[in-house]
ZARO-281498 format. One record per residue: x, y negated, z negated of N, C-alpha, C in turn; residue in three letters. Coordinates in steps of 0.1 Angstrom, whole numbers, plus 5000, padded with zeros to 4 digits. Example, Ala and Ser with C-alpha at 12.3 -4.5 7.8 and 13.67 -1.06 7.14 Angstrom:
513250574922512350454922513250334922Ala 512850224929513750114929512950004921Ser 
//
This chain:
640869567359641069577373639969667378Met 639269627389638269717395638669747409Thr 638269867414638569897428637869807438Pro 638469797450637869707460636469757463Ala 635569657464634169697468633369737456Gly 633969747444633169787433632369667427Ala 631169697423630369587417630869547403Ala 630569427399630969377386630269467376Ala 630969487364630369567354629069497349Pro 628069577345626869527340626969507324Leu 626269407319626269397304625669517297Pro 626069547285625669667278624269657273Ala 623669527272622369517266621269487276Asn 621369557288620369537298619069607295Leu 617969547299616669617298616669727309His 615969837307616069947316615569907330Trp 614669807331614169767344615269687351Arg 616069617344617169547351618169647356Glu 618369747348619369847352618769927365Leu 617569957365616970027376616969937389Ala 616769807387616869717399618369707404Ala 619269707395620769707399621069837406Ala 620569947402620770077409620170067423Ile 618970017424618269997437619069917447Asp 619769807442620569717450621869777454Arg 622369867447623769927449623770007462Asp 624669967472624670037484625170187483Pro 625870217472626370347471625270447465Arg 624170387462623070467456621970487467Met 622270457479621270467490621370607496Gln 620270667501620370797507621070787521Pro 621770887525622370887538621270917549Val 621370827559620370847570620970927581Lys 620071007588620671097599621171007610Pro 622071067618622570987630621470957640Lys 621670847647620670807657620670917668Gln 619470947673619271047683619471197678Gly 619671207665619871347660618571397655Ser 618171517659616971577654617271667642Asn 618471647636618871727624618371667611Ala 617071637610616571587598616771697588Ala 617171657576617471757566616271837562Arg 616371967563615372067559615872137547Asp 615172127536615672187523615672337524Pro 614972397534614872547535615872607545Phe 616772517551617772567560619072547554Val 619972647554621272637548622072527556Ala 622972457549623672347556624572407568Pro 625072527567625772587578624972597591Gln 623672627590622872637601622772497608Ala 622672387600622572257606623872217613Ala 624972257608626272227614626372307627Val 625972437627625972517639625072457650Ala 623972397646623072337656623772217663Glu 624572137655625172017660626372057669Glu 627072177666628172217674627772267688Leu 626572327689625972367702626872457710Gly 627372417722628072507731629272567725Pro 630072497716631272557711630872677702Ala 629772677696629372787688629072907697Thr 628472887708628072987718629373057723Glu 630372977726631673027731632273127720Glu 632273087708632773167697631973297696Leu 630673287698629773407697630173507708Ala 630473457720630773547731632073617729Glu 633073557723634373617721634473687708Glu 633373687700633373747686633473897687Ala 634273947679634374097678633274137668Lys 632874267670631774317661632474357648Thr 631674377637632274417624632974557626Pro 632374647634632974777636634374757642Asp 634474677652635774647659636874587649Glu 636374517639637274457629637574547618Leu 636974667618637274767608636574757595Gly 635374687595634574667583633774797581Leu 633874847569633174967565632274947553Val 630974967555630074957544629975087536Leu 630275087523630275207516629075227507Ser 628375117503627175127495626474997494Ser 625175007491624274897488623474927476Thr 623274817468622374827456621274727458Ile 620074777459618874687460617974707448Val 617974597440617074597428616074497429Gly 615274487418614174387418614674247418Ala 615874227411616374087410617674067416Thr 618374167421619774157426619974257437Arg 620774207447621174287458622674277460Arg 623374387461624774377464625174487474Thr 626374457480626874557490628374567488Ala 628974687491630374707490630874727504Val 631774637508632374637522633874637520Val 634574747525635974757524636474747509Asn 635674797500636074797486635774667478Gly 635174567485634874447478633274427477Lys 632874367466631474347464630974217469Val 629874217476629274097482627774087479Tyr 627373957478625873937476625373857488Gly 624073837489623573757500624073607499Pro 624473557511624973427512626473417511Gly 627173527507628573517505629373537518Arg 630573477519631373487531632173617530Glu 632273687541633073807542634173787552Leu 635373787547636573757555637173887561His 637173897574637674017581639073977585Ala 639774077592641074057597640973947608Glu 642073897612642173787623641473657619Asp 641173637606640573517602639073507605Gly 638473617609637073607613636273617600Val 635273517600634473507588632973537591Val 632373627584630973657585630273607573Phe 628973577574628073547562627173667560Val 627073717548626173817545624773757544Val 623873787553622573737554621473817547Lys 621573947548620574037542621274157537Gln 620774217526621274347521619974427519Ile 619974537526618874637526619374767522Glu 618474867518618874997514619675067525Pro 619375047538619975107549621375047554Trp 621574917550622774847554622674697552Gly 623474627559623474477557623474407571Ile 623074287570622974197582624074087580Val 624974077590625973977589625773877600Leu 626173757598626073647608627373577610Glu 627673547623628773467626628473387639Arg 628673257639628473167650627073187656Ala 626073207648624673217653624373357658Gly 625273447657624973587662624873677650Arg 623873767650623673867639624273997643Arg 624774067633625374197634624874287623Phe 624474407626624074507615625174597612Glu 625474617600626474717595625674817587Leu 625574937592624775037585625675127576Glu 625075187566625675287558625975417566Leu 627075477564627375607572626375707569Pro 625975787579625075897577625776007570Lys 625076077561625676187554625876307563Pro 626876377561627176497569626176607566Ala 625676677577624676787574625176907567Pro 
//
């Protein structure tokens, strides 16, 4: 029994060219085409989240306007480690690397974009926030 829409099984003794031709004809093996009128051609150097944010447009801007800052949400950066091959930051006792999601209170989610010796850069709804290390007392 085969699922609906599934192609008939191929014989086991196929020549590799016949198998390649069968793969080329299979509709499930075709690349996904961008939507009509969409300028969201896939860019391998842009994170998928950025492409989704572009498609959302005005809704993303509304979120950015009502977004609270990391300071207002009680996020505290306690340390950063910047090495030749690895960067990490400790925020509210948890360790984060670049690209990781940072979940704050009220369900607010930031993405750690950069980790530098002075602090980190967070992003939410297309808006960037800097969270700096506390200055040492004199």
